[in-house]
C-alpha positions as CSV (number, residue, x, y, z in Angstrom):
1,M,0.0,0.0,0.0
2,I,1.3,3.4,-1.0
3,P,0.7,6.0,1.7
4,V,-0.9,9.3,0.6
5,T,-0.8,12.7,2.4
6,I,-3.3,15.4,1.4
7,L,-1.9,18.9,1.9
8,T,-4.5,21.7,2.1
9,G,-4.8,25.3,3.2
10,F,-6.1,28.6,1.9
11,L,-4.4,30.7,-0.7
12,G,-1.1,32.0,0.5
13,S,-0.9,29.7,3.6
14,G,2.5,28.4,2.5
15,K,1.7,25.1,0.8
16,T,4.0,25.8,-2.1
17,T,6.9,26.6,0.2
18,L,6.4,23.4,2.1
19,L,6.1,21.4,-1.2
20,K,9.3,22.9,-2.7
21,R,11.1,21.8,0.4
22,I,9.7,18.3,0.2
23,L,10.6,18.1,-3.5
24,N,14.2,19.5,-3.1
25,E,15.4,18.3,0.3
26,K,17.7,15.3,0.6
27,H,15.4,13.1,2.7
28,G,16.1,9.9,0.9
29,M,12.4,9.4,0.1
30,K,10.9,9.0,-3.4
31,I,7.8,11.0,-3.3
32,A,5.2,11.6,-6.1
33,V,3.6,15.0,-5.7
34,I,0.3,15.6,-7.4
35,E,-0.7,19.2,-7.9
36,N,-4.4,19.1,-7.9
37,E,-6.1,21.4,-10.4
38,F,-9.6,19.8,-10.1
39,G,-12.6,20.5,-8.0
40,E,-15.8,22.5,-8.5
41,E,-14.5,25.5,-6.7
42,N,-11.5,25.8,-9.1
43,I,-11.4,29.4,-10.4
44,D,-8.9,28.7,-13.1
45,N,-10.9,25.8,-14.7
46,E,-11.6,27.5,-18.0
47,I,-8.0,28.5,-18.5
48,L,-6.6,25.1,-17.5
49,V,-8.9,23.0,-19.7
50,Q,-7.3,24.5,-22.8
51,D,-4.0,22.9,-21.8
52,A,-4.8,19.3,-21.1
53,N,-1.2,18.1,-21.3
54,E,-0.2,16.5,-18.0
55,Q,3.4,16.7,-17.2
56,I,5.5,14.5,-15.0
57,I,8.8,16.1,-13.9
58,Q,11.6,14.1,-12.3
59,M,13.3,16.0,-9.5
60,S,17.0,15.8,-8.7
61,N,16.4,14.1,-5.3
62,G,14.3,11.2,-6.8
63,C,10.9,12.8,-6.3
64,I,8.5,13.2,-9.1
65,C,6.0,16.0,-9.6
66,C,2.9,15.9,-11.8
67,T,0.2,18.5,-12.4
68,I,-3.2,16.9,-13.0
69,R,-6.3,18.2,-14.8
70,G,-9.1,15.8,-14.3
71,D,-10.0,12.9,-12.2
72,L,-7.9,12.0,-9.2
73,A,-8.7,8.3,-9.2
74,R,-7.6,8.0,-12.9
75,V,-4.3,9.8,-12.2
76,L,-3.6,7.7,-9.1
77,G,-4.4,4.6,-11.2
78,D,-2.0,5.7,-13.9
79,L,0.7,6.3,-11.3
80,A,0.2,2.9,-9.7
81,A,0.3,1.2,-13.1
82,K,3.6,3.0,-14.0
83,K,5.1,2.0,-10.7
84,Q,4.2,-1.6,-11.3
85,A,5.6,-1.5,-14.8
86,G,8.9,-0.1,-13.4
87,E,8.5,3.2,-15.3
88,L,8.2,5.3,-12.2
89,D,9.8,4.8,-8.8
90,F,8.1,6.3,-5.7
91,D,7.3,5.3,-2.2
92,R,4.5,7.7,-1.2
93,V,2.2,10.4,-2.7
94,V,1.5,14.0,-1.6
95,I,-1.6,15.6,-3.1
96,E,-1.7,19.4,-2.9
97,T,-5.3,20.7,-3.2
98,T,-6.0,24.2,-4.6
99,G,-6.4,26.8,-1.9
100,L,-10.1,27.0,-2.6
101,A,-10.7,23.3,-2.5
102,N,-12.7,21.3,0.0
103,P,-10.5,18.3,0.9
104,G,-13.6,16.1,1.6
105,P,-14.1,14.8,-1.9
106,V,-10.3,14.1,-2.3
107,A,-10.4,12.1,1.0
108,Q,-13.5,10.2,-0.1
109,T,-11.8,9.0,-3.3
110,F,-9.8,6.6,-1.1
111,F,-12.9,5.1,0.4
112,M,-15.2,4.9,-2.6
113,D,-12.9,3.6,-5.4
114,N,-12.0,-0.1,-4.7
115,Q,-9.0,-0.1,-7.1
116,I,-7.6,3.0,-5.4
117,A,-8.3,1.5,-1.9
118,D,-6.4,-1.6,-2.9
119,E,-3.3,0.3,-4.0
120,F,-3.2,3.4,-1.8
121,L,-3.6,4.1,1.9
122,L,-4.8,7.6,3.0
123,D,-2.3,8.5,5.8
124,A,-3.4,12.0,6.8
125,I,-4.8,15.4,5.9
126,I,-2.5,18.3,6.8
127,T,-3.8,21.8,6.8
128,L,-1.7,25.0,6.7
129,V,-3.1,28.0,8.4
130,D,-1.7,31.5,7.9
131,A,-1.4,33.1,11.4
132,K,-1.7,36.7,10.1
133,H,-4.8,36.2,8.0
134,A,-6.5,33.1,9.5
135,D,-9.2,34.9,11.6
136,H,-10.4,36.9,8.6
137,Q,-10.2,33.9,6.3
138,L,-12.1,31.6,8.8
139,D,-14.8,34.3,9.1
140,E,-15.2,34.9,5.4
141,H,-14.7,31.4,3.8
142,E,-16.5,28.3,4.9
143,V,-14.0,26.3,2.8
144,V,-11.2,27.4,5.2
145,Q,-13.2,26.1,8.1
146,R,-13.7,22.8,6.3
147,Q,-10.0,22.5,5.7
148,V,-9.4,22.9,9.4
149,G,-12.2,20.5,10.3
150,F,-10.8,17.7,8.1
151,A,-7.2,18.0,9.4
152,D,-5.3,15.4,11.2
153,R,-2.5,18.0,11.8
154,L,-2.6,21.7,11.6
155,F,0.5,23.8,10.8
156,I,0.3,27.5,11.7
157,T,2.6,29.4,9.3
158,K,3.8,33.1,9.4
159,S,3.6,33.2,13.2
160,D,6.4,35.7,13.2
161,L,3.9,38.3,11.8
162,V,1.6,38.1,14.9
163,D,2.1,38.5,18.6
164,E,1.8,35.8,21.3
165,T,-1.8,36.8,22.3
166,A,-3.0,36.6,18.7
167,L,-1.3,33.2,18.2
168,G,-2.8,31.9,21.5
169,D,-6.3,33.0,20.4
170,L,-5.9,31.3,17.0
171,R,-4.8,28.1,18.6
172,H,-7.8,28.2,20.9
173,R,-10.1,28.8,18.0
174,L,-8.6,26.0,15.9
175,L,-8.8,23.6,19.0
176,H,-12.5,24.2,19.3
177,M,-13.1,23.5,15.6
178,N,-10.9,20.3,15.6
179,P,-9.7,18.9,19.0
180,K,-8.2,15.8,17.4
181,A,-5.6,17.6,15.2
182,A,-2.2,18.3,16.7
183,I,-1.3,21.9,16.2
184,R,2.3,22.8,15.3
185,V,3.8,26.3,14.6
186,V,6.2,26.2,11.6
187,N,8.2,28.9,10.0
188,F,9.0,29.1,6.3
189,G,7.8,25.6,5.7
190,E,10.5,24.3,8.1
191,A,8.3,21.4,9.3
192,D,10.1,18.3,10.3
193,I,9.5,15.6,7.7
194,K,8.5,13.3,10.6
195,E,5.7,15.7,11.3
196,I,4.3,15.3,7.8
197,F,4.4,11.6,7.0
198,D,3.2,8.4,8.7
199,L,0.7,10.1,11.0
200,R,-1.8,7.3,10.5
201,G,-4.7,9.7,10.8
202,F,-7.0,7.4,9.0
203,N,-5.9,4.2,10.7
204,L,-8.5,2.3,12.6
205,N,-6.9,1.7,15.9
206,A,-7.8,1.8,19.6
207,K,-6.1,5.2,20.2
208,L,-8.4,8.2,19.9
209,E,-6.2,11.3,20.1
210,I,-8.2,14.3,21.3
211,D,-6.1,17.3,22.3
212,P,-5.8,17.0,26.1
213,E,-5.9,20.8,26.3
214,F,-9.5,20.7,24.9
215,L,-10.6,18.2,27.4
216,A,-8.8,19.7,30.3
217,E,-10.1,23.2,29.5
218,D,-13.6,21.7,29.2
219,D,-13.4,20.1,32.7
220,H,-11.8,23.2,34.1
221,D,-14.4,25.5,32.6
222,H,-17.3,23.6,34.1
223,D,-15.5,22.9,37.4
224,H,-16.7,19.4,37.5
225,A,-14.0,17.2,36.0
226,H,-15.0,13.6,35.6
227,H,-18.4,14.5,37.2
228,D,-20.9,11.9,36.0
229,H,-24.2,13.2,34.8
230,D,-27.4,11.1,34.5
231,H,-25.9,8.7,32.0
232,D,-22.3,8.6,33.1
233,H,-21.1,10.6,30.2
234,D,-20.1,14.2,30.0
235,H,-21.1,16.5,27.2
236,D,-18.2,18.6,26.2
237,H,-19.5,22.0,25.4
238,A,-23.2,21.4,26.0
239,N,-25.0,24.8,26.0
240,C,-21.7,26.5,26.5
241,D,-20.3,29.7,25.1
242,H,-16.7,29.3,25.9
243,D,-15.5,32.4,24.3
244,H,-17.3,34.5,26.8
245,G,-16.5,32.1,29.6
246,K,-20.2,31.9,30.7
247,C,-21.6,28.5,30.9
248,D,-25.2,27.6,31.6
249,H,-24.7,24.0,32.4
250,E,-27.4,22.2,34.4
251,G,-28.6,25.6,35.6
252,H,-25.3,26.8,37.0
253,D,-23.8,30.0,35.8
254,H,-20.0,30.1,36.0
255,D,-18.4,33.3,35.3
256,H,-14.8,32.8,34.2
257,A,-12.9,36.1,34.1
258,H,-9.8,34.2,32.8
259,H,-11.3,33.8,29.3
260,H,-10.3,36.6,27.0
261,H,-10.8,34.9,23.7
262,A,-12.5,36.8,21.0
263,H,-15.9,35.3,20.1
264,H,-16.1,33.6,16.7
265,D,-19.3,31.8,15.7
266,D,-17.7,29.2,13.5
267,K,-20.0,27.0,11.6
268,I,-17.6,24.2,12.0
269,K,-17.5,23.0,15.6
270,S,-16.6,19.8,17.4
271,F,-17.8,18.0,20.5
272,V,-16.8,14.9,22.4
273,Y,-19.2,12.3,23.8
274,R,-18.1,10.0,26.6
275,S,-19.9,7.2,28.5
276,E,-19.0,4.5,31.0
277,R,-22.0,2.5,30.2
278,P,-21.8,0.0,27.2
279,F,-23.7,0.6,24.0
280,D,-26.3,-1.8,22.6
281,P,-24.6,-2.8,19.3
282,N,-27.9,-3.0,17.2
283,R,-29.3,0.2,18.5
284,L,-26.1,2.1,18.0
285,E,-25.7,0.8,14.4
286,D,-29.2,1.9,13.5
287,F,-28.8,5.3,15.1
288,L,-25.4,6.0,13.5
289,G,-26.8,4.8,10.1
290,G,-29.6,7.3,10.4
291,I,-27.3,10.2,11.5
292,L,-25.0,9.5,8.5
293,Q,-28.0,9.5,6.1
294,I,-29.4,12.8,7.4
295,Y,-26.3,14.7,8.4
296,G,-23.5,12.9,6.4
297,E,-22.7,15.9,4.3
298,R,-22.4,18.1,7.3
299,L,-20.2,15.6,9.2
300,L,-16.6,16.2,8.2
301,R,-14.7,13.8,10.4
302,Y,-15.8,11.5,13.3
303,K,-14.0,8.9,15.3
304,G,-14.6,6.7,18.3
305,V,-13.4,4.0,20.6
306,L,-16.5,2.2,21.8
307,Y,-17.4,-0.1,24.7
308,M,-20.0,-2.5,23.4
309,K,-22.2,-4.8,25.4
310,G,-21.2,-8.5,25.0
311,V,-18.0,-7.6,23.2
312,D,-14.7,-8.2,25.0
313,R,-12.7,-6.0,22.6
314,K,-12.7,-2.3,21.8
315,V,-14.7,-1.4,18.7
316,V,-13.1,1.5,16.7
317,F,-14.9,3.5,14.0
318,Q,-14.2,6.6,12.0
319,G,-15.5,8.3,8.9
320,V,-15.6,11.1,6.4
321,H,-19.1,12.3,5.4
322,Q,-21.2,9.2,4.8
323,M,-18.2,6.9,4.5
324,M,-17.8,5.0,7.8
325,G,-15.5,2.1,8.7
326,S,-15.4,0.1,11.9
327,D,-13.3,-2.7,13.3
328,L,-12.5,-4.8,16.4
329,A,-9.4,-3.6,18.2
330,S,-7.5,-5.0,21.2
331,K,-9.1,-6.7,24.2
332,W,-10.1,-4.6,27.1
333,Q,-7.4,-5.2,29.8
334,P,-8.5,-6.0,33.4
335,V,-6.8,-2.8,34.6
336,E,-8.6,-0.6,32.0
337,K,-11.7,1.3,32.8
338,K,-14.2,0.4,30.0
339,N,-15.7,3.5,28.4
340,S,-16.6,5.0,25.1
341,K,-15.2,8.2,23.7
342,M,-16.3,9.7,20.4
343,V,-15.4,13.0,18.7
344,F,-17.6,14.6,16.0
345,I,-16.5,17.5,13.8
346,G,-19.0,19.1,11.5
347,I,-21.0,22.0,10.2
348,E,-23.7,23.2,12.5
349,L,-24.3,19.7,13.9
350,P,-27.3,19.2,16.2
351,Q,-25.2,18.3,19.2
352,D,-28.1,17.8,21.6
353,L,-29.9,15.5,19.2
354,I,-26.8,13.4,18.6
355,T,-26.0,13.3,22.3
356,D,-29.6,12.3,23.3
357,G,-29.6,9.7,20.5
358,L,-26.4,8.1,21.7
359,D,-27.7,8.1,25.3
360,A,-30.7,6.1,24.0
361,C,-28.4,3.5,22.5
362,L,-26.7,2.7,25.8
363,A,-27.5,-0.8,27.1
């Protein structure tokens, strides 16, 4: 399986700088870079269609670079065929999306097309965020919010152009949109290659990485860490406006003067669901199936490690839009506290409805 990294980020966020580095640095890896010129939002479509010649350029360090006009699945198929025939030599693929592209359809290609799924393994989506212009871009363009929501890792670029307070506020904003993506500040594309490849963001495994800052902040904000509600789960961010530090949670009003974050009403938000009671497998399957049918387009990424009744192993699941995969993972160890943890990232998701529905699926 050839690992694939999707590199996304708004216009001017530094994707090209990072790509040039990947294509020219002596890292000993043979990487095929696909510069993606497709997608409905592509402004240059009319201009590009006139020049349908696709070029493959061999770089001095063994990397190859191709610009595609057209269908990603076809291009990946061609690359795989050339690799098998010995015409091209590469170990991994990086796809750069255009700054205006939603990475969702690109990611879905790896789930929907069986031939592609047999040859390629989607490793991670990396999103670059321009520190100086991010707030404005996130306010103005939903596609930038989508790019953040889909990410397995976020690189903040151009941080030298803003002060520490602005950088802290941006981190806080990104964290609330996507608590499962590690955030790194990088300058001039100087990201460590190890921070880019083999992140296994799409692997089904029993580890669910949610930024501990997000969970700690949540517990701290409500001042009832690990406090069990009616159903032994806690709703991260239920009825809570963090940015003003006021939280009407079960009738309490906590005023937190320590919150100075500017308020942004981002369409893309995330929430975490936790429960110490097991799920009824049939009820959960029916409920998740219904949620995907109705809200699939608005669900960007979702992941979970589940405690199921009658199953002695952890059940892991994850998905992009309507494409969901699940698998049995390792056995619950005697020392482990059995519980379920799920994270949902999406556009104006009905958190209460999903949370109540999940409650109803508990055994």
